[in-house]
Kinemage of the C-alpha trace (Angstrom):
@kinemage 1
@onewidth
@group {chain A} dominant
@subgroup {mainchain}
@vectorlist {calphas} color= white
{ca tyr a 1} P 143.416 -53.686 -98.460
{ca lys a 2} L 146.711 -51.954 -97.722
{ca phe a 3} L 148.378 -55.078 -96.317
{ca arg a 4} L 146.658 -57.765 -98.389
{ca asp a 5} L 149.175 -60.584 -97.923
{ca leu a 6} L 149.308 -60.173 -94.141
{ca thr a 7} L 145.506 -60.115 -93.962
{ca ile a 8} L 145.119 -63.260 -96.099
{ca glu a 9} L 147.697 -65.090 -93.978
{ca glu a 10} L 145.731 -64.219 -90.833
{ca leu a 11} L 142.439 -65.407 -92.309
{ca lys a 12} L 144.048 -68.699 -93.389
{ca asn a 13} L 145.130 -69.302 -89.783
{ca val a 14} L 141.596 -68.597 -88.567
{ca ser a 15} L 140.153 -71.012 -91.133
{ca lys a 16} L 142.520 -73.790 -90.024
{ca thr a 17} L 141.716 -73.361 -86.342
{ca tyr a 18} L 137.989 -72.671 -86.694
{ca pro a 19} L 136.813 -74.434 -89.896
{ca asn a 20} L 133.154 -73.543 -89.209
{ca phe a 21} L 133.754 -69.838 -90.023
{ca thr a 22} L 132.479 -68.525 -93.345
{ca phe a 23} L 134.140 -65.571 -95.078
{ca ser a 24} L 132.574 -62.920 -97.296
{ca met a 25} L 132.907 -59.352 -98.530
{ca asn a 26} L 130.016 -57.059 -97.542
{ca thr a 27} L 129.257 -53.384 -97.163
{ca tyr a 28} L 129.713 -52.111 -93.633
{ca thr a 29} L 127.961 -48.868 -92.665
{ca phe a 30} L 129.641 -46.849 -89.940
{ca lys a 31} L 127.733 -44.785 -87.390
{ca asp a 32} L 128.157 -41.588 -89.399
{ca gly a 33} L 126.526 -43.197 -92.438
{ca ser a 34} L 129.742 -43.691 -94.437
{ca gln a 35} L 130.092 -47.092 -96.093
{ca lys a 36} L 132.953 -49.383 -96.994
{ca asp a 37} L 133.243 -52.873 -98.470
{ca leu a 38} L 134.986 -54.987 -95.836
{ca leu a 39} L 136.033 -58.578 -95.379
{ca asn a 40} L 134.148 -60.286 -92.589
{ca phe a 41} L 133.742 -63.741 -91.159
{ca ser a 42} L 131.083 -65.318 -88.990
{ca gly a 43} L 130.666 -68.576 -87.129
{ca thr a 44} L 130.551 -69.910 -83.593
{ca val a 45} L 133.144 -70.166 -80.845
{ca pro a 46} L 133.010 -72.935 -78.215
{ca val a 47} L 132.435 -71.699 -74.666
{ca lys a 48} L 132.199 -73.752 -71.456
{ca tyr a 49} L 129.958 -72.196 -68.836
{ca gly a 50} L 128.797 -75.194 -66.826
{ca asn a 51} L 127.570 -76.696 -70.091
{ca ser a 52} L 129.118 -76.236 -73.526
{ca tyr a 53} L 127.765 -73.480 -75.751
{ca asn a 54} L 128.442 -72.310 -79.287
{ca ile a 55} L 128.426 -68.509 -79.287
{ca pro a 56} L 127.737 -66.957 -82.724
{ca ile a 57} L 129.995 -64.018 -83.621
{ca arg a 58} L 130.863 -61.865 -86.611
{ca leu a 59} L 134.126 -59.980 -87.134
{ca trp a 60} L 134.625 -57.163 -89.650
{ca ile a 61} L 138.210 -56.694 -90.884
{ca leu a 62} L 139.200 -53.070 -91.494
{ca asp a 63} L 141.220 -52.224 -94.605
{ca ser a 64} L 144.214 -51.238 -92.437
{ca his a 65} L 144.400 -54.714 -90.862
{ca pro a 66} L 146.536 -56.036 -89.155
{ca phe a 67} L 147.502 -52.607 -87.822
{ca ala a 68} L 143.932 -51.853 -86.709
{ca pro a 69} L 141.683 -54.179 -84.671
{ca pro a 70} L 138.566 -55.722 -86.209
{ca ile a 71} L 135.024 -54.631 -85.317
{ca cys a 72} L 133.401 -57.470 -83.380
{ca phe a 73} L 129.751 -58.347 -82.812
{ca leu a 74} L 127.664 -61.136 -81.377
{ca lys a 75} L 125.253 -62.559 -83.939
{ca pro a 76} L 122.310 -63.838 -81.863
{ca thr a 77} L 119.623 -66.032 -83.335
{ca ala a 78} L 115.921 -65.239 -82.835
{ca asn a 79} L 115.720 -67.289 -79.610
{ca met a 80} L 118.763 -65.671 -77.993
{ca gly a 81} L 118.918 -62.614 -75.762
{ca ile a 82} L 122.025 -60.463 -75.187
{ca ser a 83} L 123.392 -60.253 -71.646
{ca val a 84} L 124.724 -56.709 -71.496
{ca gly a 85} L 127.906 -56.730 -69.425
{ca lys a 86} L 131.476 -55.611 -69.120
{ca his a 87} L 132.421 -56.801 -72.605
{ca val a 88} L 129.143 -56.608 -74.566
{ca asp a 89} L 126.721 -53.718 -75.122
{ca ala a 90} L 123.003 -53.817 -75.944
{ca arg a 91} L 123.720 -53.826 -79.686
{ca gly a 92} L 125.883 -56.921 -79.336
{ca arg a 93} L 129.151 -55.117 -80.016
{ca ile a 94} L 132.072 -56.794 -78.267
{ca tyr a 95} L 134.654 -54.813 -76.271
{ca leu a 96} L 137.801 -56.544 -74.992
{ca pro a 97} L 141.145 -55.442 -73.532
{ca tyr a 98} L 142.747 -57.328 -76.439
{ca leu a 99} L 141.036 -54.967 -78.899
{ca gln a 100} L 141.918 -51.861 -76.919
{ca asn a 101} L 145.580 -52.907 -76.682
{ca trp a 102} L 145.809 -54.137 -80.275
{ca ser a 103} L 149.379 -53.883 -81.574
{ca his a 104} L 150.765 -55.703 -84.627
{ca pro a 105} L 152.507 -58.176 -84.763
{ca lys a 106} L 151.754 -59.292 -81.178
{ca ser a 107} L 148.000 -59.071 -81.713
{ca thr a 108} L 146.377 -61.649 -84.008
{ca leu a 109} L 142.867 -62.757 -84.883
{ca ile a 110} L 143.524 -66.159 -83.285
{ca gly a 111} L 144.677 -64.444 -80.089
{ca leu a 112} L 141.572 -62.240 -80.160
{ca ile a 113} L 139.215 -65.197 -80.500
{ca lys a 114} L 140.976 -67.021 -77.661
{ca glu a 115} L 140.532 -64.011 -75.365
{ca met a 116} L 136.917 -63.721 -76.492
{ca ile a 117} L 136.308 -67.329 -75.455
{ca ala a 118} L 138.058 -66.774 -72.113
{ca lys a 119} L 135.984 -63.662 -71.322
{ca phe a 120} L 132.737 -65.327 -72.409
{ca glu a 121} L 133.508 -68.248 -70.081
{ca glu a 122} L 133.666 -65.730 -67.222
{ca glu a 123} L 130.449 -63.982 -68.246
{ca leu a 124} L 128.191 -65.688 -70.781
{ca pro a 125} L 127.089 -63.031 -73.317
{ca leu a 126} L 123.855 -64.707 -74.502
{ca tyr a 127} L 120.893 -66.481 -72.909
{ca ser a 128} L 117.914 -68.476 -74.193
{ca leu a 129} L 114.598 -66.703 -74.529
{ca ser a 130} L 111.268 -68.310 -73.754
{ca ser a 131} L 108.740 -68.240 -76.593
{ca ser a 132} L 106.888 -65.298 -75.004
{ca asp a 133} L 110.123 -63.411 -74.428
{ca ala a 134} L 111.150 -64.084 -78.002
{ca ala a 135} L 107.886 -62.651 -79.281
{ca arg a 136} L 108.160 -59.514 -77.155
{ca gln a 137} L 111.782 -58.924 -78.142
{ca ser a 138} L 111.642 -59.866 -81.807
{ca glu a 139} L 111.709 -56.223 -82.878
{ca leu a 140} L 114.739 -55.515 -80.699
{ca leu a 141} L 116.543 -58.611 -81.978
{ca ser a 142} L 115.777 -57.575 -85.531
{ca tyr a 143} L 117.380 -54.208 -84.771
{ca ile a 144} L 120.458 -55.885 -83.288
{ca ala a 145} L 120.745 -58.238 -86.247
{ca lys a 146} L 120.656 -55.290 -88.640
{ca ile a 147} L 123.318 -53.471 -86.657
{ca thr a 148} L 125.609 -56.491 -86.872
{ca glu a 149} L 124.948 -56.694 -90.604
{ca gly a 150} L 126.296 -53.176 -90.846
{ca glu a 151} L 123.176 -51.010 -91.139
{ca thr a 152} L 123.279 -47.484 -89.771
{ca asp a 153} L 122.106 -46.662 -86.267
{ca met a 154} L 119.807 -43.942 -87.534
{ca lys a 155} L 117.906 -46.192 -89.947
{ca ser a 156} L 117.481 -48.908 -87.346
{ca arg a 157} L 116.368 -46.460 -84.661
{ca ser a 158} L 113.757 -44.958 -86.923
{ca lys a 159} L 112.269 -48.421 -87.492
{ca thr a 160} L 112.250 -49.376 -83.816
{ca gly a 161} L 111.161 -46.003 -82.518
{ca gly a 162} L 114.281 -45.708 -80.354
{ca lys a 163} L 115.797 -42.614 -78.777
{ca asn a 164} L 116.765 -39.961 -81.261
{ca glu a 165} L 120.558 -39.731 -81.627
{ca gly a 166} L 120.278 -35.959 -81.606
{ca cys a 167} L 119.242 -36.083 -77.932
{ca phe a 168} L 122.191 -38.232 -76.889
{ca asn a 169} L 125.013 -36.277 -75.275
{ca lys a 170} L 128.306 -37.960 -76.071
{ca ile a 171} L 131.817 -36.670 -75.404
{ca thr a 172} L 135.026 -38.147 -76.789
{ca val a 173} L 138.340 -37.465 -75.055
{ca val a 174} L 141.353 -38.113 -77.298
{ca gly a 175} L 144.451 -39.148 -75.353
{ca ala a 176} L 144.725 -41.443 -72.324
{ca gly a 177} L 147.471 -39.614 -70.452
{ca asp a 178} L 146.963 -37.973 -67.067
{ca leu a 179} L 145.080 -35.030 -68.586
{ca gly a 180} L 142.810 -37.233 -70.706
{ca ile a 181} L 141.873 -39.406 -67.728
{ca ala a 182} L 141.364 -36.290 -65.569
{ca cys a 183} L 138.915 -34.958 -68.188
{ca val a 184} L 137.013 -38.267 -68.266
{ca leu a 185} L 136.716 -38.398 -64.470
{ca ala a 186} L 135.651 -34.737 -64.224
{ca val a 187} L 132.978 -35.164 -66.913
{ca ala a 188} L 131.760 -38.387 -65.261
{ca ala a 189} L 131.706 -36.789 -61.797
{ca lys a 190} L 129.595 -33.862 -63.017
{ca glu a 191} L 127.290 -36.242 -64.971
{ca ile a 192} L 127.496 -33.991 -68.012
{ca ala a 193} L 127.285 -36.627 -70.752
{ca asp a 194} L 125.272 -39.781 -71.399
{ca lys a 195} L 128.458 -41.432 -72.632
{ca val a 196} L 132.179 -40.653 -72.551
{ca val a 197} L 134.592 -42.328 -74.968
{ca leu a 198} L 138.290 -42.292 -74.108
{ca leu a 199} L 140.377 -42.814 -77.240
{ca asp a 200} L 143.635 -44.400 -76.116
{ca leu a 201} L 146.115 -43.896 -78.957
{ca ser a 202} L 149.148 -45.112 -77.017
{ca glu a 203} L 151.212 -47.974 -78.402
{ca gly a 204} L 151.460 -51.370 -76.733
{ca ala a 205} L 149.917 -52.326 -73.419
{ca ala a 206} L 147.349 -50.212 -71.627
{ca lys a 207} L 148.647 -47.596 -69.232
{ca gly a 208} L 147.796 -47.845 -65.559
{ca gly a 209} L 145.095 -45.166 -65.758
{ca thr a 210} L 143.047 -46.808 -68.492
{ca met a 211} L 143.396 -50.175 -66.793
{ca asp a 212} L 142.078 -48.665 -63.561
{ca leu a 213} L 139.104 -47.155 -65.405
{ca glu a 214} L 138.305 -50.666 -66.626
{ca ile a 215} L 138.863 -52.326 -63.250
{ca phe a 216} L 136.591 -49.938 -61.360
{ca ala a 217} L 134.006 -49.700 -64.185
{ca val a 218} L 133.333 -45.947 -64.243
{ca pro a 219} L 129.700 -45.642 -65.441
{ca asn a 220} L 129.061 -44.679 -69.077
{ca val a 221} L 132.774 -44.663 -69.958
{ca glu a 222} L 134.114 -46.624 -72.936
{ca ile a 223} L 137.816 -47.044 -73.699
{ca ser a 224} L 138.751 -47.671 -77.322
{ca lys a 225} L 141.584 -47.452 -79.827
{ca asp a 226} L 139.152 -47.265 -82.756
{ca phe a 227} L 138.267 -43.781 -84.055
{ca ser a 228} L 134.819 -45.054 -85.077
{ca ala a 229} L 133.963 -45.303 -81.351
{ca ser a 230} L 133.910 -41.471 -81.321
{ca ala a 231} L 131.099 -41.274 -83.899
{ca asp a 232} L 128.340 -38.722 -83.274
{ca ser a 233} L 130.121 -36.991 -80.393
{ca lys a 234} L 128.858 -33.509 -79.594
{ca val a 235} L 132.183 -32.482 -78.038
{ca val a 236} L 135.630 -33.895 -78.872
{ca val a 237} L 138.339 -32.990 -76.362
{ca leu a 238} L 141.963 -33.096 -77.589
{ca thr a 239} L 144.490 -33.790 -74.798
{ca val a 240} L 147.314 -35.548 -76.684
{ca asn a 241} L 150.870 -34.235 -76.748
{ca ser a 242} L 153.833 -35.716 -78.609
{ca leu a 243} L 156.466 -37.415 -76.453
{ca gly a 244} L 159.161 -37.356 -79.119
{ca asn a 245} L 162.814 -36.384 -78.689
{ca ala a 246} L 162.458 -32.907 -80.180
{ca gln a 247} L 165.315 -30.534 -79.350
{ca thr a 248} L 163.802 -27.075 -79.909
{ca tyr a 249} L 160.431 -25.545 -79.005
{ca leu a 250} L 159.552 -25.388 -82.705
{ca asp a 251} L 160.390 -29.111 -83.049
{ca val a 252} L 158.065 -29.895 -80.123
{ca ile a 253} L 155.216 -27.989 -81.751
{ca gln a 254} L 155.881 -29.607 -85.136
{ca ser a 255} L 155.747 -33.050 -83.466
{ca asn a 256} L 152.331 -32.151 -82.075
{ca val a 257} L 151.203 -30.917 -85.503
{ca asp a 258} L 152.303 -34.225 -87.051
{ca leu a 259} L 150.353 -36.070 -84.344
{ca phe a 260} L 147.221 -33.987 -84.979
{ca arg a 261} L 147.463 -34.642 -88.728
{ca gly a 262} L 146.512 -38.245 -88.022
{ca ile a 263} L 143.821 -37.410 -85.464
{ca ile a 264} L 141.797 -34.344 -86.480
{ca pro a 265} L 140.616 -35.593 -89.923
{ca ala a 266} L 139.498 -38.881 -88.334
{ca val a 267} L 137.492 -37.398 -85.448
{ca ser a 268} L 136.075 -34.718 -87.775
{ca his a 269} L 134.928 -37.454 -90.165
{ca tyr a 270} L 133.093 -39.410 -87.459
{ca ser a 271} L 131.614 -36.359 -85.669
{ca gln a 272} L 130.989 -33.774 -88.350
{ca asn a 273} L 128.840 -31.528 -86.136
{ca ala a 274} L 131.006 -31.675 -83.017
{ca val a 275} L 132.663 -28.836 -81.160
{ca leu a 276} L 136.420 -29.437 -80.978
{ca leu a 277} L 137.780 -28.476 -77.551
{ca val a 278} L 141.599 -28.324 -77.545
{ca ala a 279} L 143.602 -28.800 -74.335
{ca ser a 280} L 146.913 -29.831 -75.942
{ca his a 281} L 149.965 -27.549 -75.733
{ca pro a 282} L 150.596 -24.904 -76.847
{ca val a 283} L 146.844 -24.450 -76.811
{ca glu a 284} L 146.712 -21.362 -79.056
{ca ile a 285} L 148.695 -22.966 -81.879
{ca met a 286} L 147.100 -26.418 -81.549
{ca thr a 287} L 143.641 -24.840 -81.709
{ca phe a 288} L 144.683 -23.063 -84.921
{ca val a 289} L 146.016 -26.380 -86.290
{ca ser a 290} L 142.754 -28.160 -85.366
{ca trp a 291} L 140.757 -25.466 -87.137
{ca lys a 292} L 142.826 -25.778 -90.320
{ca leu a 293} L 142.870 -29.605 -90.376
{ca ser a 294} L 139.171 -30.022 -89.581
{ca ser a 295} L 137.783 -27.351 -91.938
{ca phe a 296} L 135.175 -26.703 -89.226
{ca pro a 297} L 133.785 -23.178 -88.824
{ca lys a 298} L 135.781 -21.088 -86.347
{ca ser a 299} L 132.881 -21.118 -83.880
{ca arg a 300} L 133.209 -24.904 -83.411
{ca val a 301} L 136.968 -25.020 -82.742
{ca ile a 302} L 137.986 -23.585 -79.382
{ca gly a 303} L 140.840 -24.002 -76.941
{ca val a 304} L 140.605 -24.250 -73.148
{ca gly a 305} L 142.668 -21.050 -73.103
{ca ala a 306} L 142.409 -18.966 -69.942
{ca asn a 307} L 139.141 -20.407 -68.680
{ca leu a 308} L 140.782 -21.902 -65.588
{ca asp a 309} L 142.708 -18.697 -64.810
{ca ser a 310} L 139.588 -16.565 -65.290
{ca glu a 311} L 137.454 -18.767 -63.047
{ca arg a 312} L 140.154 -18.721 -60.364
{ca phe a 313} L 140.636 -14.953 -60.718
{ca gln a 314} L 136.911 -14.284 -60.340
{ca tyr a 315} L 136.701 -16.671 -57.376
{ca ile a 316} L 139.593 -14.908 -55.592
{ca leu a 317} L 137.996 -11.496 -56.180
{ca thr a 318} L 134.615 -12.667 -54.901
{ca asn a 319} L 135.499 -14.972 -52.019
{ca leu a 320} L 138.911 -13.839 -50.758
{ca leu a 321} L 138.884 -10.124 -51.523
{ca lys a 322} L 135.096 -9.631 -51.274
{ca ala a 323} L 134.999 -7.703 -54.549
{ca glu a 324} L 132.041 -9.464 -56.126
{ca val a 325} L 131.036 -6.482 -58.285
{ca leu a 326} L 134.492 -6.350 -59.884
{ca ala a 327} L 134.601 -10.117 -60.423
{ca lys a 328} L 131.605 -10.070 -62.757
{ca asp a 329} L 133.503 -8.019 -65.342
{ca ala a 330} L 137.041 -9.385 -64.815
{ca trp a 331} L 138.773 -11.686 -67.298
{ca val a 332} L 142.159 -13.245 -67.939
{ca ile a 333} L 142.729 -13.151 -71.707
{ca gly a 334} L 145.506 -13.589 -74.276
{ca glu a 335} L 147.800 -16.605 -74.267
{ca gln a 336} L 148.451 -19.173 -71.575
{ca gly a 337} L 151.539 -18.731 -69.435
{ca glu a 338} L 153.429 -15.644 -68.309
{ca asp a 339} L 152.000 -13.414 -71.060
{ca lys a 340} L 148.383 -13.613 -69.887
{ca val a 341} L 146.556 -10.289 -69.699
{ca leu a 342} L 143.933 -8.865 -67.320
{ca ser a 343} L 140.968 -7.172 -68.923
{ca trp a 344} L 137.437 -6.042 -68.161
{ca thr a 345} L 134.204 -6.198 -70.087
{ca ser a 346} L 132.984 -2.880 -71.443
{ca cys a 347} L 131.134 -0.918 -68.749
{ca asn a 348} L 130.738 2.581 -67.388
{ca ile a 349} L 132.825 2.818 -64.220
{ca ala a 350} L 131.726 6.307 -63.200
{ca ala a 351} L 129.865 9.343 -64.436
{ca asn a 352} L 132.815 11.768 -64.704
{ca gln a 353} L 136.525 11.492 -65.504
{ca thr a 354} L 137.795 12.101 -61.949
{ca glu a 355} L 135.568 9.404 -60.455
{ca ala a 356} L 136.394 7.054 -63.309
{ca met a 357} L 140.139 7.450 -62.674
{ca ala a 358} L 139.731 6.794 -58.940
{ca ala a 359} L 137.554 3.762 -59.620
{ca arg a 360} L 140.101 2.377 -62.087
{ca asn a 361} L 142.974 2.833 -59.619
{ca ser a 362} L 140.993 1.062 -56.901
{ca arg a 363} L 140.092 -1.729 -59.296
{ca glu a 364} L 143.700 -2.187 -60.403
{ca lys a 365} L 144.907 -2.490 -56.798
{ca val a 366} L 142.384 -5.229 -56.046
{ca ala a 367} L 143.157 -6.970 -59.351
{ca asn a 368} L 146.898 -6.938 -58.638
{ca arg a 369} L 146.296 -8.489 -55.211
{ca ala a 370} L 144.193 -11.188 -56.860
{ca met a 371} L 146.914 -11.859 -59.415
{ca glu a 372} L 149.474 -12.322 -56.646
{ca val a 373} L 147.274 -15.020 -55.113
{ca leu a 374} L 146.720 -16.555 -58.567
{ca lys a 375} L 150.474 -16.849 -59.182
{ca gly a 376} L 150.745 -19.488 -56.483
{ca lys a 377} L 148.260 -21.774 -58.229
{ca gly a 378} L 149.690 -24.242 -60.710
{ca gln a 379} L 147.701 -26.025 -63.402
{ca arg a 380} L 147.493 -29.711 -62.486
{ca ser a 381} L 145.890 -32.289 -64.754
{ca trp a 382} L 142.858 -32.588 -62.498
{ca ser a 383} L 142.315 -28.814 -62.375
{ca val a 384} L 142.468 -28.552 -66.183
{ca gly a 385} L 140.130 -31.556 -66.333
{ca leu a 386} L 137.595 -29.698 -64.190
{ca ser a 387} L 137.945 -26.666 -66.473
{ca val a 388} L 137.313 -28.861 -69.535
{ca ala a 389} L 134.223 -30.328 -67.851
{ca asp a 390} L 133.008 -26.782 -67.123
{ca leu a 391} L 133.327 -25.811 -70.799
{ca ala a 392} L 131.738 -29.049 -72.024
{ca asp a 393} L 128.804 -28.477 -69.653
{ca ser a 394} L 128.127 -25.026 -71.133
{ca ile a 395} L 128.276 -26.450 -74.672
{ca leu a 396} L 126.166 -29.583 -74.179
{ca lys a 397} L 123.513 -27.812 -72.104
{ca asp a 398} L 123.523 -24.711 -74.337
{ca lys a 399} L 124.005 -22.565 -71.210
{ca arg a 400} L 125.155 -19.458 -73.091
{ca lys a 401} L 127.594 -18.767 -70.279
{ca val a 402} L 130.640 -16.514 -70.779
{ca his a 403} L 134.059 -18.202 -70.690
{ca ser a 404} L 137.555 -17.002 -71.597
{ca val a 405} L 138.501 -19.473 -74.340
{ca ser a 406} L 140.936 -19.583 -77.248
{ca thr a 407} L 139.072 -18.360 -80.304
{ca leu a 408} L 140.016 -16.780 -83.627
{ca ala a 409} L 141.152 -13.299 -82.574
{ca lys a 410} L 141.429 -11.736 -86.026
{ca gly a 411} L 139.605 -8.398 -85.990
{ca cys a 412} L 139.845 -7.994 -82.214
{ca cys a 413} L 142.370 -5.575 -80.639
{ca asn a 414} L 143.455 -4.588 -84.173
{ca ile a 415} L 144.852 -8.091 -84.774
{ca asn a 416} L 145.027 -8.831 -88.509
{ca ser a 417} L 146.491 -12.362 -88.506
{ca glu a 418} L 144.759 -15.732 -88.095
{ca val a 419} L 145.717 -16.559 -84.524
{ca phe a 420} L 143.776 -17.978 -81.593
{ca leu a 421} L 143.859 -16.132 -78.268
{ca ser a 422} L 141.696 -16.298 -75.154
{ca leu a 423} L 138.801 -13.867 -75.200
{ca pro a 424} L 135.515 -13.852 -73.260
{ca cys a 425} L 132.949 -15.677 -75.391
{ca ile a 426} L 129.374 -16.844 -74.947
{ca leu a 427} L 129.328 -20.642 -75.359
{ca gly a 428} L 126.389 -22.768 -76.469
{ca ser a 429} L 125.597 -25.955 -78.364
{ca ser a 430} L 127.250 -24.608 -81.534
{ca gly a 431} L 130.421 -23.488 -79.749
{ca val a 432} L 131.196 -19.768 -79.710
{ca ile a 433} L 127.946 -17.861 -80.161
{ca glu a 434} L 129.285 -14.359 -79.607
{ca met a 435} L 132.445 -12.621 -78.414
{ca val a 436} L 131.919 -10.276 -75.446
{ca arg a 437} L 133.058 -6.697 -75.955
{ca leu a 438} L 136.062 -5.664 -73.864
{ca glu a 439} L 136.900 -2.280 -72.422
{ca glu a 440} L 139.184 -0.336 -74.765
{ca asp a 441} L 142.601 -0.192 -73.125
{ca pro a 442} L 145.713 0.684 -75.196
{ca leu a 443} L 148.003 -1.354 -72.905
{ca val a 444} L 145.810 -4.460 -73.223
{ca gln a 445} L 145.674 -4.069 -76.999
{ca glu a 446} L 149.452 -3.715 -77.169
{ca lys a 447} L 149.981 -6.923 -75.160
{ca met a 448} L 147.441 -8.834 -77.244
{ca gln a 449} L 149.069 -7.685 -80.490
{ca ser a 450} L 152.471 -8.743 -79.170
{ca ser a 451} L 151.159 -12.233 -78.333
{ca ala a 452} L 149.463 -12.467 -81.712
{ca gly a 453} L 152.698 -11.517 -83.477
{ca ser a 454} L 154.857 -14.130 -81.747
{ca ile a 455} L 152.250 -16.872 -82.236
{ca his a 456} L 151.806 -15.979 -85.899
{ca asp a 457} L 155.592 -16.119 -86.451
{ca leu a 458} L 155.695 -19.655 -85.008
{ca gln a 459} L 152.724 -20.745 -87.111
{ca gln a 460} L 154.450 -19.550 -90.273
{ca gln a 461} L 157.337 -21.936 -89.584
{ca leu a 462} L 155.121 -25.024 -89.165
{ca lys a 463} L 154.450 -27.629 -91.857
{ca leu a 464} L 150.718 -28.293 -91.911
């Protein structure tokens, strides 16, 4: 334990206040199958709900305690059933605002147990089973008991014949700022995932947005500060940005890199087969950083890139300018911001050179009109959130739809450096399946190479 003396002092206080608790060291198995020997204690807490009840619980103390909250479970006996509610799931795991807002030294184990008692007095987490109910649910209770003892989900599910984890669509959104919450709401609105985890890494008390998500109980959304809550996600969305006092643009990027150094290895550890979807700024560089820190294949690390601009551009061409044929092949590529580039997928415009030139001129006029309309559209958090939901939908449902996303551009447009730029790509369950071939245009290639050069120069100055 990194902070042994602080941890022992906390456990002594618990023992004084709740002498019925027993302490031990056991192996805890996380959802990804990794194991760790952890301190834990179990016992009962007194709860008044009309009558007086003793609610059995078990708390696992992480090795970074007291700077990380414990993992908390109910520990029902054979004649008890779990009342799934706001603070308890079907496995008996306990979720409380106190855990989500955990911050040393204000947060303590005694304070946690007191809040647990208070919440259980509002909504009793267990109920008595009749003998017939107990018989019918014995297998389920055995599963729950094994989970609370620290066995893996996969082993327990195989014994109980439960739903295969591979069929469970879970998305984790890292960062509880406006963009993170917008992503959660967009994913929930489109009913893309079976579960959405919002990792709130902010210090101190919960922000208004996360509190509102709790108050209005958005279905299938869990808010947590514990990276283990992200385990087995199929898509992990990165929305965090450093709010430090950096003076230069390079300092801002370096602050974000430092932030990602503590995030990417953790989410990669818990979701080793996930697709990382980066929405943090600058998206091209942060996608590169995520790729390097995760050691994932390039196909499973993508940035939101110009997906929103491309979708808007195609919509304007189709619905405002009535140029539906052009819209099918039109893409915004390159880097986000003022240096974005218009391009077209490879196609034969006309049979001869004269007709081809006329067709290109006509196409460029329409495209320029569309770009003028596009310039008046900003990128709000909710619009980026909808774009993220669109990308996640294509990945989770293996749609094999084409999107303009930030991907490793080396080898495209004669780019020789490891940089990420937006290019039209076919997305599926494994991320980028294939890059779509673009029309060869010297001006487009020149702009792409210029973007690649400036991004590469910035990357060379970063400390990874």
